[in-house]
N, C-alpha and C positions, 0 to 999 in steps of 0.2 A: 405469476405471480401469486403465492399464497397470501391470504388476507393478513395484514400487519408485519409481515417479513421485512420491511421498511422500518418497522419500528422495534429492532431488539431491544434486550435488557443489558447490563453487564452484570460479572459475576465475580465473586467474592468468597476465598475459602481457604483452612489451615489447618495443618496435617498435627492433629490431636484429638482423642475418642473424647465427647462428652453428651451428656442429655440434648437430644433436639429441642427438647419443650423448653429446656432452661435458655437455647440460643433462640428461639422464639418469642420468647418470654423478655429477654433480656437484650438481646444485639439486633435484631431485625425489625421491618414493619413489612407485613405481609400484603400487599397489594390483587385485589381481585375482583369479581362481579363489576360494580358500579363504578368502582376507581378505575378498571382497564382503560379508559380513554384517557385518565392523569399517566398511565405508562407509557402510553402512544406519544404523550406529549413530552415529556420527560427525554424520551428517544429522540425525538424530532430535535429537540435543543442539545442534547449530544452529538447529533450528527453536525447541526452548525458549529458549535464546541470548535469541533475539529476542522472542519473546512476553515473555519476564519484561523487556527492557529497554521495551518499550510500557508494561506495566504501572508500570516504579519511573516514568517520565517522567507517565505518566496522574496518580502520585501527588503527585510535584512542581506541576501544575497545579491539583489539586484540593483545595488546601490552604494556609494563611497566605495571605500578599498577592498571590500569584498568582491564586487563586480570586477574593479580593476584586476584584481587577481584571478579570477575568473577567465578575464579576457586574456592573459596570458597563458592559461590554461588551452582554449583555444588557438592562439595562436601557437603553441605547441603542437596541438593536434594536427593543424593545417599543414605546417611544417612538416610534422612526420608523413603525412600522405602525399603533399607535395613533393617533398625530397627524395623519397626515397628511389633509387634506379629500378627498373624493371616494374613487377609487378602490376602492369598496369591492366591486364585482366580483372587482378580484385580491385583495384582503384575504380573501371565502368562498374563491375560487377556490383559493388557496394553502393554508387550513384544511383545506378537505376533501380537494385531494391528498395533503396530510401528517398526514391522519386520524388514524395509527396510533402516532405519536411519543411517548416516554414523557411528554414534556414537559406532558401534558394530565392527567397526574395531579397539577400543581400549579397549571396556568394553565389559564384556561376560554376557549371559543372564542368570543372576542367582542372587539371592539375597547373595549368598554365595561370588558372583564374585563381587556386589559392596560395600560389607565389607573388601575386601582387598583392593580394590581399594583405597578407602578412608584411610587406612591405612599406604600406602607407599606415601612420599611425591614426589618420582619422576614419580608414574603412575600420581599423580592430575597433575603434572606441564605436562603433554602431553595433556592435553584437552585445544582446542582452544574457541574461541567465537563462533563458528559455533558448537560445539561438546557441548557446555552450553545449545546454543539455543535446540539442539535436547533433550538434559535432561529436559528441561524446557517442550517440546511438551510431551514427555514420562509420566512425572509427572503430565502433565494435564489430559492425557487418564487416569492413575492409578487414579485420584482423580474421573473421570467419572465413573468408575468402580466399584467404592465405598472404594478408598482405601485410609485412611488418614482422610480424612473430605468430608464433602458431596458435592457434585457436587454442590448445589446451591449455594454456598458460589463463587465458582467459574465462574458462570453462570451468578452471578450479575454482574460482570466484563465487560458482553458482551450487557448492556443494549442498548438496540436498533442495535443490530448486529443480535442478534440471537430470542429467541422467544419473547424477549422483545420488537422486531423492532417496535410496531405500538405506543409506547411511544415516538419514534422519528421522524422517518418515515414507508412510506411503502415498505416494503422489497417483492417483485414479486417471483411468483413462478420460479423455476430454469427448463430447459428444457435441457436433456442431449442429447448426439449422437441417444442411443437406442430410447429413447421416442420419437427424432424428426421422427425417421425412420417408428417407428411403426402407428405416426401419420401421415405419409405421404402414408402409407402401409395400410390404411384404407381410403384415400381418402379425409380426413382432412385437413383443412388449417392451414398451419405452419408459422405463420407471425411474421419472424423472428426480421422485426423491429419496430413492434407492442409495444407502451409503456408497460413497466412492463414486458415482457419476457426475462429472462434472458437465455439465448441459451451458451453452453458450446461449444469449438471449439476444436475440434481433427486436429493432424498432424498440428499444428502451431509452428514452431520453434520460437526460441527468436532471434530477427535482428540482423544482424552482430554490428552494431553501440550498440548494449547494450552488445553482447555476449563479446566486447572486454574489458567491465566493468566487468563483473561477475564472481566473487570467483571461478566458476568451469563450464566452457561452456559446457564441456562434459557430465555434471552429471544432475540428475534431477532438475526441476525448475516446480515451479505452473501454470508459465505462457509458459512456454515451454514442459510442460513433459519431455520425454526421448527419445533416440531415439532408435528405435528395433535393435539389432545388424544382426539381419537376414534379415528383411523387409529393413531396413533403412529409417521407417517411425517414424515420432514423435507422440507419443502418451500420451494420458493421460494428455492432456493440459486442463488447467479449465478456459483459457480464455474467455471473454466473448466478443459476438459479435452481440450485441440487443440493445435495447432499455430501458436497465435497467438504474438504478439510475446514476452509474459510468459511463457506457456507455452514457450520454448525457454530463455529466460534461467535458468529454474526448475530447467528440468533439468542445466542446467549449472554450477548453483553451488549446489545443495543447499538450498534457499528453500522456505520454506511455499508449498504448492500454495493458489494464492487465486484471482483472481477477474480483474483488470484494472486498468490504470492510472485512479486514481482523481482522477474529476473533481472530486466533492465535496470534494478538497482543495482543489483551484484555487477553489471557492466558496467557502471557510473564509478562505482568502488574501485572497479578494474583500472578503468581511466587516470583518475585521482593517483590513484598509486603508480601507474607508470608515469604519467606525463605532468603530474600535481606537486612531485615531492618538492621540487626547486621553486615553483611558482606559489603554492597555497601555502606550504611552511606550517600546516596544524591539522592534525588528524579530525577536527571539528568540521572541515568541507566534506566529510563524506556525509553530512547531515543533508548537503544540497537537495537530494533525490527528495526530502521530507517538502521542500519549498515546488520542483521543478515538476514533480511527477502527479503529488497528491491534488497541488494546486490548480495543474491541468487538468484534473479529473481522469488522468490516465489509471491511477489506483487509490486504494484509500491509504490511509496514514497505517492502519496494521498491515498492509502487502507492503509496505515500504520497510517496516520497522521489524519485520521479521527477518528478510534477509540479512537486514544491517546487522541483527542479533545472531544470526549464525554464521556471519564473516567477521564476529566479535567487534565491532566497531562501537555498539550500544549495549544494554541488556536491559530490553523493554518490556515493562510491565504493564499490561492494557489498563487505560484510563489515568495512570500517574505519568505526566506528561514530563515530569523534572526527569525520569530514566530514559528519556532522549538524547540526553546529552552523554558524551564520551565521558569515560573515568577521567580523561584530560580538561576535561572542562571546556571553556570556550577562551578562542583569544579575544582581546579587545575591541575587534572591529565586527563579532560575531555578538557581542554582550545584549544586542537589541533580542536575541534570541532568547535570551533567558526572563525577559520581562515578556515574552510572549508567551512564555510556556506558565510563568507565573501566573499570567490573566488566566489561561487556559485553567490551569488545574483550581483555582477561585471558581470558575465558574461552574467547575463539577461537583462541590459541594453539593450532597443529596442527590446525586446520580449515580450512588456505584450499584449496581442492579443484578440480581440473577434473576433469569425469565424462565418460567415453566409453560407445558402446552397441554393440551388437550383436543385428539382427531386432526391434529399437526396444526392447529392452530394457537395463536396466545390465549393462557386461560389465567396468567397473573405471573406476578413476580414477586422476590422479595428484597426489598433495601434496606441497607445496613447504615444504622446509627452513625453519627457522624465520628464519635469518639471510638468506634471500631477501625477508621479509615487508615492509622498508621500499620493497624494489623494485617488489614487488607494489604494494605503496598508490600509487605513482606509474604504474603502466601505463597504458594508455590504456582496455585492455581492462576493466580494472576500473572506468572512469569511467561511471556509468550511462546517460547520455544517448549516449555513445557505443554501448555496449553495444545499445541501443534500435535504434540508428540499424544496426547491423551485423545486426542480428535481421531487421530489418524488411525490408532489402535481400537477401536470400536469400544473405548472407555468413556467416552459421553455418547448419547444419544443422537441422532439427526434429529428430532423434536424431542428433548428430554421431560418427562412427565414430572410433576409435582413429587410424588415419591424417591424419584432420582436425584432432584436437587437438594431435596433434603436430606439426603442419603450422601451427597458429595460435601454438603456443610457440616453433616457430621464425622464425615472423613477427615475434611483438612482444615476446619478452622479451631482454634484455641483460646 
């Protein structure tokens, strides 16, 4: 990992031409040189704000009426998988592929066990929000293996994430540990920070400031992997360390260094639409991944908010957490999410920043003045989907320099 990559900055710009000097004098504070450690501290605080927000969202979903409704969603999934005639191969294949879910501590791996579980209210009450998320993951795999409904219907929710990515942005090829090792052994160049190269990092544990907010710091997470009890090494991390689209955005915005855009989020939206219409009763339950996926450190907040935006459930603008709420608002039982978001927004004051680099290392940033924040909120460059398109079409450098950042400001700020 390059120096300072876990202390990225935040970006804000607007559409209209104006003089750069006017902007610098009146709209923004430049921080560089001896102030560089202060920018790292601000980014560290931003990571904590997002992690705490995810924890608070999870807490809302994991109790009271929201949890009761999620448990009903879990019953609907268990019933569908347990009652459908045939497709035993699909069921067995899904259970085998998802053999490490925490869910299996509560539910046995057979159709008969699924039916027994749904018939006992005491069993159902044992499910928590993470268990329901596990069931959604299992059901997604089941559908992919031929159970219940064609996989094509589920994949339609991954528009711009999976095979349909070209319609939204360019999704580059992945490079994993073994591929990298093989390329090096053949004497071929492996450009870790080349635009589009998505590297996966092995042995990268979740940082202490994030572990504090994790649901299970000792358990598996996509970002950290799992710790081998014999060797003490962290393995199977899915974190990016490259020139991927999300890596570019992370460097600019001061966000947690995570994995990539979350296909699992799309699967959760699919499951909610398919089995949750009658049990959940409000579109705001699509925010469930912001709790169960981010709080469990499988993905970052942005990596979940992007597919929610692509599926038109929200229209997220980076660092403005009220844009995580759907247009339809929140039902009464989810009002706790609103207070959590308000708290996070308040803590973000003074932390809307745009970072620049020199020699692939952090060199400084521009911090926007408080009276500019509402304008920043409306800026196209803060719009998550627009940013993804900019990053994937080479309109933002992998390591943007100071002049490039000033050019972005000149182009997009009014």
